[in-house]
PDB file of N, CA, C and O in Angstrom, chain B, residues numbered from 101:
ATOM      1  N   MET B 101      92.357 119.444  85.220  1.00  0.00           N
ATOM      2  CA  MET B 101      92.390 118.569  84.066  1.00  0.00           C
ATOM      3  C   MET B 101      93.234 117.357  84.436  1.00  0.00           C
ATOM      4  O   MET B 101      94.427 117.508  84.698  1.00  0.00           O
ATOM      5  N   PRO B 102      92.661 116.174  84.465  1.00  0.00           N
ATOM      6  CA  PRO B 102      93.385 114.977  84.880  1.00  0.00           C
ATOM      7  C   PRO B 102      94.447 114.535  83.870  1.00  0.00           C
ATOM      8  O   PRO B 102      94.224 114.505  82.660  1.00  0.00           O
ATOM      9  N   GLN B 103      95.596 114.199  84.420  1.00  0.00           N
ATOM     10  CA  GLN B 103      96.679 113.650  83.604  1.00  0.00           C
ATOM     11  C   GLN B 103      96.414 112.174  83.386  1.00  0.00           C
ATOM     12  O   GLN B 103      96.159 111.438  84.339  1.00  0.00           O
ATOM     13  N   ILE B 104      96.473 111.732  82.119  1.00  0.00           N
ATOM     14  CA  ILE B 104      96.226 110.313  81.837  1.00  0.00           C
ATOM     15  C   ILE B 104      97.477 109.585  81.374  1.00  0.00           C
ATOM     16  O   ILE B 104      97.496 108.354  81.357  1.00  0.00           O
ATOM     17  N   SER B 105      98.537 110.324  80.991  1.00  0.00           N
ATOM     18  CA  SER B 105      99.781 109.688  80.583  1.00  0.00           C
ATOM     19  C   SER B 105     100.887 110.740  80.523  1.00  0.00           C
ATOM     20  O   SER B 105     100.621 111.942  80.518  1.00  0.00           O
ATOM     21  N   ALA B 106     102.120 110.268  80.477  1.00  0.00           N
ATOM     22  CA  ALA B 106     103.275 111.151  80.320  1.00  0.00           C
ATOM     23  C   ALA B 106     104.434 110.333  79.775  1.00  0.00           C
ATOM     24  O   ALA B 106     104.642 109.186  80.172  1.00  0.00           O
ATOM     25  N   PHE B 107     105.189 110.939  78.858  1.00  0.00           N
ATOM     26  CA  PHE B 107     106.366 110.285  78.285  1.00  0.00           C
ATOM     27  C   PHE B 107     107.255 111.339  77.638  1.00  0.00           C
ATOM     28  O   PHE B 107     106.772 112.266  76.988  1.00  0.00           O
ATOM     29  N   TYR B 108     108.553 111.181  77.826  1.00  0.00           N
ATOM     30  CA  TYR B 108     109.563 112.053  77.213  1.00  0.00           C
ATOM     31  C   TYR B 108     109.288 113.545  77.426  1.00  0.00           C
ATOM     32  O   TYR B 108     109.527 114.355  76.530  1.00  0.00           O
ATOM     33  N   GLY B 109     108.796 113.901  78.588  1.00  0.00           N
ATOM     34  CA  GLY B 109     108.511 115.295  78.902  1.00  0.00           C
ATOM     35  C   GLY B 109     107.173 115.791  78.378  1.00  0.00           C
ATOM     36  O   GLY B 109     106.815 116.948  78.599  1.00  0.00           O
ATOM     37  N   ILE B 110     106.437 114.944  77.696  1.00  0.00           N
ATOM     38  CA  ILE B 110     105.114 115.283  77.162  1.00  0.00           C
ATOM     39  C   ILE B 110     104.077 114.789  78.166  1.00  0.00           C
ATOM     40  O   ILE B 110     104.135 113.643  78.609  1.00  0.00           O
ATOM     41  N   VAL B 111     103.139 115.647  78.520  1.00  0.00           N
ATOM     42  CA  VAL B 111     102.086 115.271  79.464  1.00  0.00           C
ATOM     43  C   VAL B 111     100.756 115.281  78.719  1.00  0.00           C
ATOM     44  O   VAL B 111     100.441 116.230  78.001  1.00  0.00           O
ATOM     45  N   ILE B 112      99.988 114.222  78.898  1.00  0.00           N
ATOM     46  CA  ILE B 112      98.704 114.054  78.218  1.00  0.00           C
ATOM     47  C   ILE B 112      97.586 114.226  79.245  1.00  0.00           C
ATOM     48  O   ILE B 112      97.593 113.604  80.307  1.00  0.00           O
ATOM     49  N   TYR B 113      96.631 115.082  78.904  1.00  0.00           N
ATOM     50  CA  TYR B 113      95.501 115.375  79.773  1.00  0.00           C
ATOM     51  C   TYR B 113      94.195 115.149  79.031  1.00  0.00           C
ATOM     52  O   TYR B 113      94.146 115.159  77.801  1.00  0.00           O
ATOM     53  N   MET B 114      93.129 114.943  79.817  1.00  0.00           N
ATOM     54  CA  MET B 114      91.793 114.897  79.262  1.00  0.00           C
ATOM     55  C   MET B 114      90.868 115.593  80.251  1.00  0.00           C
ATOM     56  O   MET B 114      90.886 115.296  81.446  1.00  0.00           O
ATOM     57  N   TYR B 115      90.067 116.516  79.749  1.00  0.00           N
ATOM     58  CA  TYR B 115      89.108 117.235  80.584  1.00  0.00           C
ATOM     59  C   TYR B 115      87.859 116.386  80.804  1.00  0.00           C
ATOM     60  O   TYR B 115      87.453 115.621  79.929  1.00  0.00           O
ATOM     61  N   TYR B 116      87.251 116.533  81.989  1.00  0.00           N
ATOM     62  CA  TYR B 116      85.941 115.936  82.223  1.00  0.00           C
ATOM     63  C   TYR B 116      84.909 116.710  81.419  1.00  0.00           C
ATOM     64  O   TYR B 116      84.934 117.939  81.361  1.00  0.00           O
ATOM     65  N   ARG B 117      84.002 115.964  80.799  1.00  0.00           N
ATOM     66  CA  ARG B 117      82.879 116.542  80.047  1.00  0.00           C
ATOM     67  C   ARG B 117      83.333 117.582  79.017  1.00  0.00           C
ATOM     68  O   ARG B 117      82.669 118.602  78.835  1.00  0.00           O
ATOM     69  N   ASP B 118      84.443 117.333  78.355  1.00  0.00           N
ATOM     70  CA  ASP B 118      84.938 118.220  77.306  1.00  0.00           C
ATOM     71  C   ASP B 118      84.042 118.107  76.078  1.00  0.00           C
ATOM     72  O   ASP B 118      83.269 117.159  75.945  1.00  0.00           O
ATOM     73  N   HIS B 119      84.154 119.065  75.201  1.00  0.00           N
ATOM     74  CA  HIS B 119      83.330 119.126  73.990  1.00  0.00           C
ATOM     75  C   HIS B 119      83.743 118.055  72.979  1.00  0.00           C
ATOM     76  O   HIS B 119      84.914 117.678  72.921  1.00  0.00           O
ATOM     77  N   PRO B 120      82.786 117.560  72.179  1.00  0.00           N
ATOM     78  CA  PRO B 120      83.132 116.648  71.080  1.00  0.00           C
ATOM     79  C   PRO B 120      83.919 117.412  70.003  1.00  0.00           C
ATOM     80  O   PRO B 120      83.882 118.642  69.986  1.00  0.00           O
ATOM     81  N   PRO B 121      84.603 116.738  69.139  1.00  0.00           N
ATOM     82  CA  PRO B 121      84.791 115.304  69.024  1.00  0.00           C
ATOM     83  C   PRO B 121      85.736 114.790  70.112  1.00  0.00           C
ATOM     84  O   PRO B 121      86.419 115.581  70.763  1.00  0.00           O
ATOM     85  N   PRO B 122      85.779 113.469  70.312  1.00  0.00           N
ATOM     86  CA  PRO B 122      86.698 112.908  71.301  1.00  0.00           C
ATOM     87  C   PRO B 122      88.134 113.345  71.024  1.00  0.00           C
ATOM     88  O   PRO B 122      88.636 113.210  69.908  1.00  0.00           O
ATOM     89  N   HIS B 123      88.784 113.870  72.061  1.00  0.00           N
ATOM     90  CA  HIS B 123      90.148 114.371  71.894  1.00  0.00           C
ATOM     91  C   HIS B 123      90.864 114.423  73.234  1.00  0.00           C
ATOM     92  O   HIS B 123      90.258 114.224  74.287  1.00  0.00           O
ATOM     93  N   PHE B 124      92.163 114.695  73.177  1.00  0.00           N
ATOM     94  CA  PHE B 124      92.976 114.885  74.371  1.00  0.00           C
ATOM     95  C   PHE B 124      93.873 116.091  74.157  1.00  0.00           C
ATOM     96  O   PHE B 124      93.976 116.619  73.049  1.00  0.00           O
ATOM     97  N   HIS B 125      94.518 116.518  75.231  1.00  0.00           N
ATOM     98  CA  HIS B 125      95.432 117.652  75.206  1.00  0.00           C
ATOM     99  C   HIS B 125      96.833 117.146  75.529  1.00  0.00           C
ATOM    100  O   HIS B 125      97.016 116.354  76.453  1.00  0.00           O
ATOM    101  N   ALA B 126      97.819 117.606  74.767  1.00  0.00           N
ATOM    102  CA  ALA B 126      99.218 117.261  75.032  1.00  0.00           C
ATOM    103  C   ALA B 126      99.983 118.557  75.256  1.00  0.00           C
ATOM    104  O   ALA B 126      99.842 119.515  74.496  1.00  0.00           O
ATOM    105  N   ILE B 127     100.797 118.576  76.313  1.00  0.00           N
ATOM    106  CA  ILE B 127     101.585 119.762  76.656  1.00  0.00           C
ATOM    107  C   ILE B 127     103.054 119.372  76.714  1.00  0.00           C
ATOM    108  O   ILE B 127     103.427 118.365  77.317  1.00  0.00           O
ATOM    109  N   TYR B 128     103.874 120.192  76.075  1.00  0.00           N
ATOM    110  CA  TYR B 128     105.316 119.970  76.071  1.00  0.00           C
ATOM    111  C   TYR B 128     106.019 121.309  75.987  1.00  0.00           C
ATOM    112  O   TYR B 128     105.758 122.092  75.073  1.00  0.00           O
ATOM    113  N   ALA B 129     106.905 121.580  76.928  1.00  0.00           N
ATOM    114  CA  ALA B 129     107.732 122.803  76.933  1.00  0.00           C
ATOM    115  C   ALA B 129     106.898 124.069  76.757  1.00  0.00           C
ATOM    116  O   ALA B 129     107.286 124.978  76.023  1.00  0.00           O
ATOM    117  N   GLY B 130     105.755 124.124  77.430  1.00  0.00           N
ATOM    118  CA  GLY B 130     104.910 125.311  77.384  1.00  0.00           C
ATOM    119  C   GLY B 130     104.009 125.407  76.168  1.00  0.00           C
ATOM    120  O   GLY B 130     103.210 126.339  76.075  1.00  0.00           O
ATOM    121  N   ALA B 131     104.112 124.476  75.239  1.00  0.00           N
ATOM    122  CA  ALA B 131     103.241 124.446  74.060  1.00  0.00           C
ATOM    123  C   ALA B 131     102.154 123.402  74.281  1.00  0.00           C
ATOM    124  O   ALA B 131     102.355 122.422  74.999  1.00  0.00           O
ATOM    125  N   GLU B 132     101.000 123.623  73.656  1.00  0.00           N
ATOM    126  CA  GLU B 132      99.880 122.705  73.824  1.00  0.00           C
ATOM    127  C   GLU B 132      99.221 122.421  72.477  1.00  0.00           C
ATOM    128  O   GLU B 132      99.167 123.279  71.596  1.00  0.00           O
ATOM    129  N   VAL B 133      98.727 121.204  72.345  1.00  0.00           N
ATOM    130  CA  VAL B 133      97.997 120.795  71.155  1.00  0.00           C
ATOM    131  C   VAL B 133      96.790 119.977  71.589  1.00  0.00           C
ATOM    132  O   VAL B 133      96.856 119.220  72.557  1.00  0.00           O
ATOM    133  N   GLU B 134      95.678 120.137  70.860  1.00  0.00           N
ATOM    134  CA  GLU B 134      94.510 119.276  71.031  1.00  0.00           C
ATOM    135  C   GLU B 134      94.526 118.286  69.886  1.00  0.00           C
ATOM    136  O   GLU B 134      94.673 118.674  68.727  1.00  0.00           O
ATOM    137  N   VAL B 135      94.376 117.002  70.204  1.00  0.00           N
ATOM    138  CA  VAL B 135      94.449 115.954  69.194  1.00  0.00           C
ATOM    139  C   VAL B 135      93.161 115.140  69.210  1.00  0.00           C
ATOM    140  O   VAL B 135      92.779 114.588  70.242  1.00  0.00           O
ATOM    141  N   ALA B 136      92.490 115.068  68.050  1.00  0.00           N
ATOM    142  CA  ALA B 136      91.320 114.204  67.899  1.00  0.00           C
ATOM    143  C   ALA B 136      91.779 112.751  68.010  1.00  0.00           C
ATOM    144  O   ALA B 136      92.897 112.409  67.624  1.00  0.00           O
ATOM    145  N   ILE B 137      90.909 111.913  68.537  1.00  0.00           N
ATOM    146  CA  ILE B 137      91.274 110.515  68.766  1.00  0.00           C
ATOM    147  C   ILE B 137      90.987 109.628  67.557  1.00  0.00           C
ATOM    148  O   ILE B 137      91.780 108.737  67.254  1.00  0.00           O
ATOM    149  N   ASP B 138      89.889 109.848  66.869  1.00  0.00           N
ATOM    150  CA  ASP B 138      89.501 108.937  65.780  1.00  0.00           C
ATOM    151  C   ASP B 138      89.051 109.706  64.551  1.00  0.00           C
ATOM    152  O   ASP B 138      87.914 110.172  64.487  1.00  0.00           O
ATOM    153  N   PRO B 139      89.934 109.839  63.583  1.00  0.00           N
ATOM    154  CA  PRO B 139      91.322 109.389  63.542  1.00  0.00           C
ATOM    155  C   PRO B 139      92.216 110.399  64.252  1.00  0.00           C
ATOM    156  O   PRO B 139      91.837 111.563  64.387  1.00  0.00           O
ATOM    157  N   PRO B 140      93.387 109.980  64.707  1.00  0.00           N
ATOM    158  CA  PRO B 140      94.304 110.935  65.345  1.00  0.00           C
ATOM    159  C   PRO B 140      94.691 112.048  64.370  1.00  0.00           C
ATOM    160  O   PRO B 140      95.257 111.803  63.304  1.00  0.00           O
ATOM    161  N   SER B 141      94.368 113.270  64.769  1.00  0.00           N
ATOM    162  CA  SER B 141      94.693 114.430  63.945  1.00  0.00           C
ATOM    163  C   SER B 141      94.715 115.676  64.832  1.00  0.00           C
ATOM    164  O   SER B 141      93.999 115.749  65.831  1.00  0.00           O
ATOM    165  N   VAL B 142      95.532 116.639  64.464  1.00  0.00           N
ATOM    166  CA  VAL B 142      95.639 117.878  65.229  1.00  0.00           C
ATOM    167  C   VAL B 142      94.387 118.719  65.003  1.00  0.00           C
ATOM    168  O   VAL B 142      94.004 118.996  63.867  1.00  0.00           O
ATOM    169  N   MET B 143      93.763 119.118  66.101  1.00  0.00           N
ATOM    170  CA  MET B 143      92.579 119.973  66.035  1.00  0.00           C
ATOM    171  C   MET B 143      92.955 121.439  66.218  1.00  0.00           C
ATOM    172  O   MET B 143      92.419 122.326  65.554  1.00  0.00           O
ATOM    173  N   ASN B 144      93.896 121.668  67.140  1.00  0.00           N
ATOM    174  CA  ASN B 144      94.220 123.040  67.505  1.00  0.00           C
ATOM    175  C   ASN B 144      95.577 123.058  68.201  1.00  0.00           C
ATOM    176  O   ASN B 144      95.927 122.111  68.907  1.00  0.00           O
ATOM    177  N   GLY B 145      96.339 124.126  68.007  1.00  0.00           N
ATOM    178  CA  GLY B 145      97.612 124.291  68.680  1.00  0.00           C
ATOM    179  C   GLY B 145      98.753 123.649  67.923  1.00  0.00           C
ATOM    180  O   GLY B 145      98.596 123.174  66.798  1.00  0.00           O
ATOM    181  N   MET B 146      99.925 123.646  68.581  1.00  0.00           N
ATOM    182  CA  MET B 146     101.091 123.028  67.959  1.00  0.00           C
ATOM    183  C   MET B 146     102.120 122.666  69.013  1.00  0.00           C
ATOM    184  O   MET B 146     102.163 123.242  70.100  1.00  0.00           O
ATOM    185  N   LEU B 147     102.936 121.707  68.664  1.00  0.00           N
ATOM    186  CA  LEU B 147     104.078 121.284  69.459  1.00  0.00           C
ATOM    187  C   LEU B 147     105.289 121.286  68.541  1.00  0.00           C
ATOM    188  O   LEU B 147     105.137 121.294  67.319  1.00  0.00           O
ATOM    189  N   PRO B 148     106.492 121.280  69.112  1.00  0.00           N
ATOM    190  CA  PRO B 148     107.671 121.088  68.265  1.00  0.00           C
ATOM    191  C   PRO B 148     107.509 119.800  67.456  1.00  0.00           C
ATOM    192  O   PRO B 148     106.927 118.836  67.952  1.00  0.00           O
ATOM    193  N   PRO B 149     108.014 119.770  66.219  1.00  0.00           N
ATOM    194  CA  PRO B 149     107.788 118.620  65.326  1.00  0.00           C
ATOM    195  C   PRO B 149     108.115 117.258  65.930  1.00  0.00           C
ATOM    196  O   PRO B 149     107.345 116.312  65.762  1.00  0.00           O
ATOM    197  N   ARG B 150     109.221 117.144  66.617  1.00  0.00           N
ATOM    198  CA  ARG B 150     109.596 115.843  67.193  1.00  0.00           C
ATOM    199  C   ARG B 150     108.607 115.400  68.274  1.00  0.00           C
ATOM    200  O   ARG B 150     108.215 114.234  68.320  1.00  0.00           O
ATOM    201  N   ALA B 151     108.206 116.329  69.139  1.00  0.00           N
ATOM    202  CA  ALA B 151     107.232 116.010  70.188  1.00  0.00           C
ATOM    203  C   ALA B 151     105.885 115.661  69.570  1.00  0.00           C
ATOM    204  O   ALA B 151     105.232 114.716  70.012  1.00  0.00           O
ATOM    205  N   LEU B 152     105.460 116.407  68.556  1.00  0.00           N
ATOM    206  CA  LEU B 152     104.185 116.114  67.904  1.00  0.00           C
ATOM    207  C   LEU B 152     104.211 114.738  67.255  1.00  0.00           C
ATOM    208  O   LEU B 152     103.224 114.006  67.329  1.00  0.00           O
ATOM    209  N   ALA B 153     105.312 114.377  66.626  1.00  0.00           N
ATOM    210  CA  ALA B 153     105.417 113.049  66.003  1.00  0.00           C
ATOM    211  C   ALA B 153     105.252 111.949  67.048  1.00  0.00           C
ATOM    212  O   ALA B 153     104.605 110.936  66.783  1.00  0.00           O
ATOM    213  N   MET B 154     105.828 112.138  68.227  1.00  0.00           N
ATOM    214  CA  MET B 154     105.683 111.136  69.285  1.00  0.00           C
ATOM    215  C   MET B 154     104.237 111.059  69.778  1.00  0.00           C
ATOM    216  O   MET B 154     103.716 109.970  70.018  1.00  0.00           O
ATOM    217  N   VAL B 155     103.595 112.216  69.929  1.00  0.00           N
ATOM    218  CA  VAL B 155     102.198 112.239  70.367  1.00  0.00           C
ATOM    219  C   VAL B 155     101.313 111.518  69.354  1.00  0.00           C
ATOM    220  O   VAL B 155     100.445 110.733  69.735  1.00  0.00           O
ATOM    221  N   MET B 156     101.525 111.779  68.081  1.00  0.00           N
ATOM    222  CA  MET B 156     100.698 111.153  67.054  1.00  0.00           C
ATOM    223  C   MET B 156     100.934 109.640  66.984  1.00  0.00           C
ATOM    224  O   MET B 156      99.991 108.872  66.792  1.00  0.00           O
ATOM    225  N   GLU B 157     102.185 109.215  67.140  1.00  0.00           N
ATOM    226  CA  GLU B 157     102.480 107.778  67.170  1.00  0.00           C
ATOM    227  C   GLU B 157     101.780 107.123  68.355  1.00  0.00           C
ATOM    228  O   GLU B 157     101.168 106.063  68.218  1.00  0.00           O
ATOM    229  N   TRP B 158     101.875 107.761  69.513  1.00  0.00           N
ATOM    230  CA  TRP B 158     101.239 107.247  70.722  1.00  0.00           C
ATOM    231  C   TRP B 158      99.722 107.159  70.536  1.00  0.00           C
ATOM    232  O   TRP B 158      99.104 106.166  70.918  1.00  0.00           O
ATOM    233  N   ALA B 159      99.127 108.196  69.951  1.00  0.00           N
ATOM    234  CA  ALA B 159      97.672 108.214  69.748  1.00  0.00           C
ATOM    235  C   ALA B 159      97.227 107.074  68.835  1.00  0.00           C
ATOM    236  O   ALA B 159      96.181 106.466  69.066  1.00  0.00           O
ATOM    237  N   GLU B 160      98.006 106.785  67.812  1.00  0.00           N
ATOM    238  CA  GLU B 160      97.682 105.656  66.923  1.00  0.00           C
ATOM    239  C   GLU B 160      97.725 104.337  67.693  1.00  0.00           C
ATOM    240  O   GLU B 160      96.838 103.496  67.549  1.00  0.00           O
ATOM    241  N   LEU B 161      98.763 104.164  68.510  1.00  0.00           N
ATOM    242  CA  LEU B 161      98.930 102.925  69.263  1.00  0.00           C
ATOM    243  C   LEU B 161      97.884 102.743  70.359  1.00  0.00           C
ATOM    244  O   LEU B 161      97.523 101.611  70.683  1.00  0.00           O
ATOM    245  N   ARG B 162      97.402 103.820  70.923  1.00  0.00           N
ATOM    246  CA  ARG B 162      96.520 103.778  72.103  1.00  0.00           C
ATOM    247  C   ARG B 162      95.095 104.244  71.813  1.00  0.00           C
ATOM    248  O   ARG B 162      94.363 104.607  72.734  1.00  0.00           O
ATOM    249  N   GLN B 163      94.703 104.237  70.557  1.00  0.00           N
ATOM    250  CA  GLN B 163      93.408 104.789  70.163  1.00  0.00           C
ATOM    251  C   GLN B 163      92.241 104.168  70.932  1.00  0.00           C
ATOM    252  O   GLN B 163      91.379 104.904  71.412  1.00  0.00           O
ATOM    253  N   LYS B 164      92.185 102.860  71.065  1.00  0.00           N
ATOM    254  CA  LYS B 164      91.084 102.208  71.781  1.00  0.00           C
ATOM    255  C   LYS B 164      91.068 102.622  73.248  1.00  0.00           C
ATOM    256  O   LYS B 164      90.004 102.893  73.805  1.00  0.00           O
ATOM    257  N   ASP B 165      92.240 102.673  73.876  1.00  0.00           N
ATOM    258  CA  ASP B 165      92.326 103.100  75.276  1.00  0.00           C
ATOM    259  C   ASP B 165      91.862 104.546  75.427  1.00  0.00           C
ATOM    260  O   ASP B 165      91.156 104.878  76.379  1.00  0.00           O
ATOM    261  N   LEU B 166      92.256 105.396  74.497  1.00  0.00           N
ATOM    262  CA  LEU B 166      91.872 106.808  74.558  1.00  0.00           C
ATOM    263  C   LEU B 166      90.360 106.978  74.427  1.00  0.00           C
ATOM    264  O   LEU B 166      89.768 107.795  75.133  1.00  0.00           O
ATOM    265  N   LEU B 167      89.739 106.226  73.544  1.00  0.00           N
ATOM    266  CA  LEU B 167      88.278 106.308  73.418  1.00  0.00           C
ATOM    267  C   LEU B 167      87.588 105.838  74.690  1.00  0.00           C
ATOM    268  O   LEU B 167      86.576 106.410  75.095  1.00  0.00           O
ATOM    269  N   ARG B 168      88.129 104.796  75.323  1.00  0.00           N
ATOM    270  CA  ARG B 168      87.562 104.318  76.595  1.00  0.00           C
ATOM    271  C   ARG B 168      87.663 105.409  77.663  1.00  0.00           C
ATOM    272  O   ARG B 168      86.701 105.663  78.388  1.00  0.00           O
ATOM    273  N   VAL B 169      88.821 106.047  77.758  1.00  0.00           N
ATOM    274  CA  VAL B 169      89.018 107.102  78.756  1.00  0.00           C
ATOM    275  C   VAL B 169      88.143 108.316  78.432  1.00  0.00           C
ATOM    276  O   VAL B 169      87.619 108.958  79.343  1.00  0.00           O
ATOM    277  N   TRP B 170      87.980 108.635  77.147  1.00  0.00           N
ATOM    278  CA  TRP B 170      87.084 109.731  76.756  1.00  0.00           C
ATOM    279  C   TRP B 170      85.670 109.462  77.296  1.00  0.00           C
ATOM    280  O   TRP B 170      85.031 110.357  77.849  1.00  0.00           O
ATOM    281  N   ASN B 171      85.196 108.239  77.132  1.00  0.00           N
ATOM    282  CA  ASN B 171      83.860 107.893  77.622  1.00  0.00           C
ATOM    283  C   ASN B 171      83.786 107.967  79.144  1.00  0.00           C
ATOM    284  O   ASN B 171      82.754 108.362  79.688  1.00  0.00           O
ATOM    285  N   GLN B 172      84.847 107.598  79.833  1.00  0.00           N
ATOM    286  CA  GLN B 172      84.887 107.749  81.294  1.00  0.00           C
ATOM    287  C   GLN B 172      84.780 109.228  81.665  1.00  0.00           C
ATOM    288  O   GLN B 172      84.041 109.587  82.581  1.00  0.00           O
ATOM    289  N   ALA B 173      85.512 110.082  80.959  1.00  0.00           N
ATOM    290  CA  ALA B 173      85.484 111.522  81.250  1.00  0.00           C
ATOM    291  C   ALA B 173      84.095 112.103  81.009  1.00  0.00           C
ATOM    292  O   ALA B 173      83.600 112.894  81.811  1.00  0.00           O
ATOM    293  N   ARG B 174      83.477 111.715  79.918  1.00  0.00           N
ATOM    294  CA  ARG B 174      82.135 112.228  79.600  1.00  0.00           C
ATOM    295  C   ARG B 174      81.126 111.805  80.664  1.00  0.00           C
ATOM    296  O   ARG B 174      80.142 112.507  80.902  1.00  0.00           O
ATOM    297  N   ALA B 175      81.367 110.661  81.304  1.00  0.00           N
ATOM    298  CA  ALA B 175      80.468 110.160  82.349  1.00  0.00           C
ATOM    299  C   ALA B 175      80.905 110.598  83.745  1.00  0.00           C
ATOM    300  O   ALA B 175      80.334 110.159  84.743  1.00  0.00           O
ATOM    301  N   SER B 176      81.922 111.467  83.814  1.00  0.00           N
ATOM    302  CA  SER B 176      82.459 111.960  85.098  1.00  0.00           C
ATOM    303  C   SER B 176      82.922 110.835  86.013  1.00  0.00           C
ATOM    304  O   SER B 176      82.764 110.913  87.231  1.00  0.00           O
ATOM    305  N   LYS B 177      83.490 109.794  85.427  1.00  0.00           N
ATOM    306  CA  LYS B 177      84.040 108.680  86.190  1.00  0.00           C
ATOM    307  C   LYS B 177      85.547 108.862  86.339  1.00  0.00           C
ATOM    308  O   LYS B 177      86.148 109.637  85.594  1.00  0.00           O
ATOM    309  N   PRO B 178      86.167 108.165  87.285  1.00  0.00           N
ATOM    310  CA  PRO B 178      87.624 108.227  87.396  1.00  0.00           C
ATOM    311  C   PRO B 178      88.267 107.763  86.084  1.00  0.00           C
ATOM    312  O   PRO B 178      87.807 106.809  85.457  1.00  0.00           O
ATOM    313  N   LEU B 179      89.336 108.454  85.686  1.00  0.00           N
ATOM    314  CA  LEU B 179      89.992 108.159  84.418  1.00  0.00           C
ATOM    315  C   LEU B 179      91.137 107.181  84.606  1.00  0.00           C
ATOM    316  O   LEU B 179      91.979 107.340  85.490  1.00  0.00           O
ATOM    317  N   ASP B 180      91.150 106.160  83.749  1.00  0.00           N
ATOM    318  CA  ASP B 180      92.266 105.222  83.731  1.00  0.00           C
ATOM    319  C   ASP B 180      93.506 105.909  83.174  1.00  0.00           C
ATOM    320  O   ASP B 180      93.403 106.851  82.388  1.00  0.00           O
ATOM    321  N   ARG B 181      94.651 105.444  83.576  1.00  0.00           N
ATOM    322  CA  ARG B 181      95.913 105.883  82.975  1.00  0.00           C
ATOM    323  C   ARG B 181      96.088 105.132  81.660  1.00  0.00           C
ATOM    324  O   ARG B 181      95.643 103.992  81.523  1.00  0.00           O
ATOM    325  N   VAL B 182      96.730 105.769  80.707  1.00  0.00           N
ATOM    326  CA  VAL B 182      97.005 105.149  79.404  1.00  0.00           C
ATOM    327  C   VAL B 182      98.511 104.915  79.319  1.00  0.00           C
ATOM    328  O   VAL B 182      99.311 105.802  79.615  1.00  0.00           O
ATOM    329  N   LYS B 183      98.871 103.722  78.916  1.00  0.00           N
ATOM    330  CA  LYS B 183     100.274 103.335  78.830  1.00  0.00           C
ATOM    331  C   LYS B 183     101.057 104.349  77.987  1.00  0.00           C
ATOM    332  O   LYS B 183     100.598 104.742  76.914  1.00  0.00           O
ATOM    333  N   PRO B 184     102.236 104.777  78.463  1.00  0.00           N
ATOM    334  CA  PRO B 184     103.023 105.770  77.717  1.00  0.00           C
ATOM    335  C   PRO B 184     103.709 105.162  76.491  1.00  0.00           C
ATOM    336  O   PRO B 184     103.754 103.944  76.320  1.00  0.00           O
ATOM    337  N   LEU B 185     104.230 106.027  75.665  1.00  0.00           N
ATOM    338  CA  LEU B 185     105.062 105.611  74.539  1.00  0.00           C
ATOM    339  C   LEU B 185     106.368 105.124  75.097  1.00  0.00           C
ATOM    340  O   LEU B 185     106.950 105.771  75.967  1.00  0.00           O
ATOM    341  N   GLN B 186     106.847 103.981  74.610  1.00  0.00           N
ATOM    342  CA  GLN B 186     108.106 103.426  75.117  1.00  0.00           C
ATOM    343  C   GLN B 186     109.085 103.229  74.006  1.00  0.00           C
ATOM    344  O   GLN B 186     110.202 102.769  74.242  1.00  0.00           O
TER     345      GLN B 186
END
């Protein structure tokens, strides 16, 4: 699963040819969450509240980039990195 971003100990991944709807995976301290991209919302799993808040803020800020990378993954193309939360 390719890593597309990382910030504050949170690692963001996207699978090639993953199932719809467009989403990404965030892992922090052994916990994992799947987050839909449009609109950003938790699909499955959980993270500690502070980490989840950062992931959701990042997803709102990077929504267009995430959709572009989702389309790259669906087409089995190399995935661009997405700017981290700063």
